[in-house]
N, C-alpha and C positions, 0 to 999 in steps of 0.2 A: 309111329314106328313102335317096335318093341325095344324093351331095354339097349340101352347103347352100349352099355361097357359094364362089367362087376370086376371089381380089385378084392382078391382076397389078401388083406393087409398081413395078417396072420390067422391064427387058429380062434381068435376069439373077435376079431375085428373086421367086418366087410364094407365096401364102399359100392354102392349102386347108382349109374348115372342113366338118366333118360335124356333123349332127343324128342323135344316137343315140335313134332310136324301134324298132329291131328289137329282137328277142329274142337272145340271147345264141347259141342254135341258130342262127338264120337269119343272124346274123354271121359264126359261125364256118364255116358249111357250105362257102364257095368258098376259105378261106384255109388255106394250108400254111404251118407253122411250124418252123423248126427247133428240135431237141431242147431247148437253151437255152432259147428262149423257150416251149416248151411247159410247162417245169419252172416258169418263172417264173410263169405264167399258174395253173397248179396250184395256187401258193402264195397266190395272191392269195383272201380270204375274202370279198369284197364281190362282189356281182353288178354292181354299177355298175362297179366297177375293171376286171372281166373285159371288160364290154362296151366301157367304153372303150379297153382295151389292144388288142381285136381290131379298133376301129372305126378306130384308126390304123394298122393294117394295110391297111385299106381306102383310107385316104387315100395312103400309099404306092404302092398298086395304080394308084390316079388318077394319079400322078407318073410311073408306070411302073416302079416298084421293087418287090421282094417282100422278105419278112421276112428273107431270108437275105441282103439287101443291106445290112442294118442291123447294127449293133455300136455297143457301149459301151466308154468307156475307164474308167481307174481311178476316175475323179471322177465316173462315171455319167452323162457328157454322150455324147449319141448322136453317130455319124458313118456316111457313107455309103461304100461300097468305093470309089465312083469319085471320091472326092475333094471332092464338093459338100457344102457345108455345110448341116446340117438342125437343127432343134429343133420339140420336140415338146410336145403341152398337152393334158390333158382334165380337165373338171370336169365333174360330174354329167351332164347330157344332151348337151354338145358336146365335139368335141375337133376340134385345129387341127394342122396342119404348116405351116412354112416352109422352102423349100428354096431356097438361093443359091449364087452363085459367091464370095460374101462371109461373113463370120460374122455370124451371126444370132442372135436369141432370140425367143421366142413365149410368151404366157401366155394362159389364158382363165379369168375370175373371176366367179362368181356375184355380184351386187349386194345384200349383206345390209348392213343396219343394223349389225350387231356389229362391223364393221369400225371404226367410230369408237372402239370401246372399246379397240382394240389400236393406234390411230393411232400413238401416242406411240412406241411400238416401232419403226417404220420410217419415220417422218417427222421431220425436223428443219428444215431449211432453208425447207422447202415450209407450213411454219406462218404464214411471212411473208407469203403470198399467199392463205392459206386461211381461209375464215371459216365456223364451224358455223352460221351462221345463212342460209348460202347454200342454196337449195333443191337445188342440183347438190351438195352437199359430199359423200355418200355417193357420187356416181358418180365425182366427182374423187379421192375416197381410193383407189376402186375403180382407176380410171386408173393411180395413183401407183404403187399396189403391184403391178399388172400389167407396168408398165415396168419396175421395179426386179427383179421376177422374173425378167424378160425378159432384162435386163443381168447377174444372176447366171448365168443359162444361158449365155449366152454366152460370159462369162469364164471361168464354172467353176473358179473359185480358191477354195478352203479358206480360210476368215478373211476373208472379204469381209463387211460387214455392210452392210444396207440403209439405215440412218438415219446410218452415219458417213461411208460410202464413194460413193453413190449419191445424185444430186440431179435433180429434174424442173425444168426452167425452167416460169414461168407459164403457163396456156393456157386454154381455154375447151372447154365439152364439144362444140361446133360445129366449133372448128378440125380435131379428128381428127388433129392431129400437134403435135408439139414437139420440143424438144432435151432431152437428158438428158447427164448427165455421170458419169463414174467418176473419183473423186478418191483414188488409192490409192498408197501408198508414195512421195509427192511427185511421181507422174507423171498427168497428165490425160487422158482418153481423153474424146473426142464422140462421141455418137452420134446419129443422126436416130430419131424415134420415132413410131409411127403407132398409133391406137386406132381401135375402132368398137364400137357397142352393137347390142344385138339380143335380144329376147326374155327381159330383164332380166340380160343376162349383158354383159361387157366382154372384148373381146379386144386386146391389146397386143402390138406387135412391135416388134424394135429392129433396126438395120442399121447397119453401118459406112460 
């Protein structure tokens, strides 16, 4: 299908989301990949991952970029050759790209009950305001995971831990925004965060 959603966060930052309904062949037809990207695509065993990979190239095109404009550093963080900041995500049938004049991160997650099983692995401070009896407990866990994943993508520093170094200020699902902090090596960083829900998925993104 065409572009699913565009969010103009501000004059310097835009999010674009793609719903992946096309076959791999249909997605691939108009896309030109540089050799490195083609090799990476060929190594992907999952059809879903291959479709997600190509859908991201459609999102790049919607921003006016091509695959050749994108490259990755030693930590796997994506960059654009023109110096704009970019973050990329895809999960099952959705993919998203955020591009900004400032550092950004983005994540899409499917809302699933099993996130409650691993909550203790990525949450510490947040348990002070979360309740397992809350009807929105799973949704809130998904938001927190998405925000922390987005922060990790933004910071791209090996050794950072979701549970130890990232914290998310209390929020309600209706807020669609909150504040998050990174507390790492005695330095604190504050980030504005936003999130939205659609079709059983949660998308979170952060910016400086």
